[in-house]
Each structure stands twice: as C-alpha cells, then as structure tokens.
C-alpha positions as CSV (number, residue, x, y, z in Angstrom):
1,M,-100.5,-29.4,-42.0
2,A,-97.4,-27.5,-43.0
3,D,-94.1,-28.4,-41.4
4,I,-93.1,-26.2,-38.5
5,L,-89.3,-26.2,-37.8
6,T,-87.7,-24.1,-35.1
7,F,-83.9,-23.9,-34.9
8,Y,-82.3,-23.0,-31.7
9,T,-78.7,-21.9,-32.1
10,N,-75.8,-19.5,-31.5
11,P,-73.9,-18.7,-34.7
12,M,-70.6,-19.3,-32.9
13,S,-71.3,-22.9,-32.2
14,R,-71.9,-26.3,-33.7
15,G,-75.2,-24.8,-34.7
16,Q,-73.4,-24.0,-38.0
17,I,-73.5,-27.7,-38.7
18,A,-77.3,-27.9,-38.1
19,R,-77.9,-24.8,-40.2
20,W,-76.0,-26.3,-43.1
21,A,-78.1,-29.4,-42.8
22,I,-81.3,-27.4,-42.7
23,E,-80.3,-25.4,-45.7
24,E,-79.5,-28.7,-47.6
25,S,-82.9,-30.1,-46.6
26,G,-84.8,-27.2,-48.2
27,A,-87.0,-26.8,-45.1
28,S,-88.5,-23.5,-44.1
29,Y,-87.5,-22.7,-40.6
30,E,-87.5,-20.1,-37.8
31,T,-84.3,-19.3,-36.0
32,V,-84.1,-18.6,-32.3
33,L,-80.8,-17.2,-31.2
34,L,-79.6,-18.0,-27.7
35,D,-76.8,-16.5,-25.6
36,Y,-74.4,-18.9,-23.9
37,A,-74.5,-17.3,-20.4
38,T,-78.2,-16.4,-20.3
39,T,-81.0,-17.7,-22.5
40,M,-79.3,-21.0,-23.3
41,K,-79.2,-21.9,-19.6
42,Q,-82.7,-20.6,-18.7
43,E,-86.3,-21.5,-19.3
44,P,-88.0,-21.9,-21.7
45,F,-85.0,-23.4,-23.5
46,L,-84.1,-25.8,-20.7
47,S,-87.5,-27.5,-21.0
48,I,-86.6,-28.2,-24.6
49,N,-83.0,-29.2,-24.1
50,P,-82.1,-29.8,-20.4
51,M,-78.4,-29.9,-21.4
52,G,-78.7,-26.2,-22.2
53,K,-76.8,-26.6,-25.4
54,V,-77.2,-25.8,-29.0
55,P,-78.1,-26.7,-31.7
56,T,-81.5,-28.0,-31.1
57,I,-84.4,-28.3,-33.5
58,V,-88.1,-28.7,-32.9
59,H,-90.0,-30.2,-35.8
60,N,-93.8,-30.5,-35.6
61,G,-93.4,-30.6,-31.8
62,Q,-90.6,-33.2,-31.8
63,V,-87.3,-32.3,-30.2
64,V,-84.0,-33.4,-31.8
65,T,-80.6,-32.6,-30.3
66,E,-77.0,-33.6,-31.1
67,C,-75.6,-32.6,-34.5
68,A,-75.3,-36.0,-36.0
69,A,-78.8,-36.9,-35.0
70,I,-80.2,-33.6,-36.4
71,C,-78.4,-34.4,-39.8
72,A,-79.9,-37.9,-39.9
73,Y,-83.3,-36.7,-38.8
74,L,-83.6,-34.0,-41.4
75,A,-82.5,-36.4,-44.2
76,E,-85.5,-38.6,-43.3
77,A,-87.9,-35.8,-42.5
78,F,-87.3,-34.1,-45.9
79,P,-86.7,-37.0,-48.3
80,D,-87.1,-34.9,-51.5
81,A,-83.7,-33.3,-50.7
82,G,-82.0,-36.6,-51.4
83,L,-79.9,-36.5,-48.3
84,A,-80.8,-39.9,-46.9
85,P,-78.7,-43.0,-48.1
86,T,-79.7,-45.4,-50.7
87,P,-79.6,-49.1,-49.7
88,A,-76.1,-49.4,-51.3
89,E,-74.9,-46.3,-49.3
90,R,-76.5,-47.1,-46.0
91,A,-73.6,-49.1,-44.4
92,D,-71.0,-46.4,-45.1
93,Y,-73.5,-43.6,-44.3
94,Y,-74.1,-44.9,-40.7
95,R,-70.6,-46.2,-40.2
96,W,-68.9,-42.8,-40.8
97,L,-71.7,-40.7,-39.3
98,F,-71.3,-42.4,-36.0
99,F,-67.5,-42.6,-36.3
100,G,-67.5,-38.8,-36.6
101,A,-69.8,-38.4,-33.7
102,G,-68.0,-40.9,-31.5
103,P,-64.3,-41.9,-31.9
104,L,-63.3,-38.9,-34.0
105,E,-65.0,-36.4,-31.7
106,Q,-63.4,-38.0,-28.6
107,A,-60.0,-38.2,-30.2
108,V,-60.0,-34.5,-31.2
109,T,-61.5,-33.3,-27.9
110,N,-59.1,-35.2,-25.7
111,R,-56.1,-34.0,-27.7
112,A,-57.3,-30.4,-27.5
113,M,-57.5,-30.9,-23.7
114,G,-54.0,-32.2,-23.5
115,F,-54.9,-35.8,-22.8
116,A,-53.1,-38.6,-24.7
117,P,-54.1,-42.1,-23.7
118,T,-51.5,-44.7,-22.8
119,D,-51.5,-48.0,-24.7
120,D,-53.6,-49.5,-22.0
121,Q,-56.0,-46.6,-21.9
122,G,-56.2,-46.7,-25.7
123,R,-57.6,-50.2,-25.5
124,M,-60.4,-48.8,-23.3
125,A,-61.0,-45.7,-25.3
126,G,-63.3,-45.9,-28.3
127,Y,-60.8,-44.2,-30.6
128,G,-57.6,-46.0,-29.6
129,N,-55.4,-42.9,-30.1
130,Y,-55.5,-39.6,-32.0
131,D,-53.2,-40.7,-34.8
132,L,-55.2,-43.9,-35.5
133,A,-58.5,-42.0,-35.6
134,V,-57.0,-39.4,-38.0
135,D,-55.5,-42.0,-40.3
136,V,-58.8,-43.9,-40.5
137,L,-60.7,-40.7,-41.3
138,E,-58.2,-39.9,-44.1
139,K,-58.7,-43.3,-45.7
140,A,-62.4,-42.8,-45.5
141,V,-62.5,-39.5,-47.2
142,A,-60.0,-40.6,-49.9
143,A,-61.9,-43.7,-50.8
144,S,-64.7,-41.9,-52.8
145,P,-65.8,-38.4,-53.5
146,Y,-68.2,-38.4,-50.5
147,I,-68.2,-40.3,-47.3
148,A,-70.9,-42.8,-48.4
149,G,-69.8,-43.1,-52.0
150,D,-70.2,-41.0,-55.2
151,R,-73.1,-38.9,-53.9
152,F,-73.5,-36.2,-51.2
153,T,-75.6,-37.2,-48.2
154,A,-76.4,-35.9,-44.8
155,A,-73.4,-37.8,-43.4
156,D,-71.2,-35.4,-45.3
157,V,-72.7,-32.5,-43.5
158,Y,-71.5,-33.9,-40.2
159,V,-68.3,-35.6,-41.1
160,G,-67.5,-32.7,-43.5
161,S,-68.0,-30.1,-40.8
162,Q,-65.6,-32.0,-38.6
163,V,-63.0,-32.0,-41.3
164,I,-63.5,-28.3,-42.3
165,W,-63.3,-27.1,-38.8
166,G,-60.5,-29.4,-37.8
167,V,-58.2,-28.3,-40.7
168,Q,-59.2,-24.6,-40.2
169,F,-58.4,-24.6,-36.5
170,G,-55.6,-27.0,-36.5
171,T,-57.2,-29.9,-34.6
172,L,-56.8,-32.0,-37.7
173,P,-53.6,-32.0,-39.9
174,K,-53.6,-30.5,-43.4
175,R,-53.6,-33.6,-45.6
176,A,-54.3,-33.7,-49.3
177,A,-57.3,-36.0,-48.9
178,F,-58.9,-33.6,-46.3
179,E,-58.3,-30.5,-48.4
180,A,-59.8,-32.2,-51.6
181,Y,-62.9,-33.2,-49.6
182,I,-63.2,-29.8,-48.1
183,A,-63.1,-28.2,-51.6
184,R,-66.0,-30.3,-52.7
185,L,-68.1,-29.4,-49.8
186,V,-67.6,-25.6,-49.4
187,S,-68.6,-25.0,-53.0
188,R,-72.1,-26.3,-52.3
189,D,-74.9,-23.7,-52.5
190,A,-76.4,-24.7,-49.2
191,Y,-73.1,-24.5,-47.4
192,V,-72.4,-21.0,-48.9
193,R,-75.9,-19.9,-47.8
194,A,-75.6,-21.3,-44.3
195,K,-72.1,-19.9,-43.8
196,G,-73.2,-16.5,-45.0
197,I,-76.1,-16.4,-42.6
198,D,-74.0,-17.3,-39.6
199,L,-71.1,-15.0,-40.5
200,A,-73.6,-12.1,-40.8
201,L,-75.1,-12.9,-37.4
202,I,-71.6,-13.1,-35.8
203,A,-70.7,-9.7,-37.4
204,E,-74.0,-8.2,-36.1
205,A,-73.4,-9.5,-32.6
206,Q,-69.8,-8.1,-32.6
207,A,-70.9,-4.7,-33.8
208,T,-73.6,-4.6,-31.1
209,A,-71.1,-5.5,-28.4
210,A,-68.5,-2.9,-29.6
C-alpha cells in the first residue's frame, strides 16, 4: 500500500522545519493549512493533536508531533533518503538533536521572555544559562561540516533550523561558525524548495488579508 502522509501546518510557524524535513525525505504528501485562531484550535484537528499546535504529520494513520520527533521519524520512515544516522554518526545525531530540542530551545525561549536564571536556578535548569548553551552549540557546529559528522542528516534539519532562525531574528548571535553552517544548509535543494513553498503561502495569505 502506498504511503499516505498528511502535513498539518501554518507557513508562519515551526511547520517550516517539518516541511524542509519532508522535502528532504522525498515523500509525497498532502498539506492541510490551519489558522491559529480557528481551525488549529477546533475539531477535527484537536483529535489529531490535542495541543492544538503545528506542525503535525499523520503517516499511514500514525500521528507524529514535535519538530525534532518529526525529523527523526521521517528519517526512519523513508530510509532511501539517507537522513538517518550511520552507526558511527548515531551518538552525535541523537545528542545534538535532543540538545536542540531541549537545552537550546529552553535557553533561547527564556531569554526572549526576559528570564535569566540565577546561578542557583541555572543548576536546576537543563541549559545552565544562555551563554553556556550558545557556546556549546557553536563548538558543535564548528567541529565538523554537519552536526553528526561529514554528512547531512535529519538532525541538521532541526538543529540547522534553530541556527538559521536564531541568527536571522537575533535570538542567537552572529558567529562565524553559525554563518558557515547556515551557508551549507540553505544551499540544499530541499531547503530551497520548502522555503519557496512557505514563502508563497505567506504571500498568498497576506494578499488575501489585504
């Protein structure tokens, strides 16, 4: 039976990460666009993702939410794309995928909200403090061309998206290692395709609202 992949998203969201991952996977998919104030918070979507958030994918009846999980799932579901780690890459792949989804995300979000942990709070927080998390990320992306080594994997979709957006919107500092990593990622065909689709959808929505 053919794969059936449905992608629930809004182009002005983290759904851009999932679309990039889907485009990298080579999967055929149907896109369902949701509105933040209405369809994202209503049935039938709430039965699929009770959090009322995007992105969400449904693949052959199985629901996957959370960007990092979607990236890892697609890598395994579509192995011919070569997005999953080799045995030698596996440790770094999972280490940095979960670092991006955990400590890094927390550090950036808390800073954006104006919260800086005290030393005592930093021992409780998973990321310590913002500067520590950013320095660790910088060393990780400088260590090799891609986050798990010499080869692009699904972990680069997630971690790379964090770096691209962070530098673009100022939630991460502009550092040479980040900018070199970004340059390698944004030249990929799948990234260009995915970005083009979402930018077109954003432009269409803005024209309709005008």
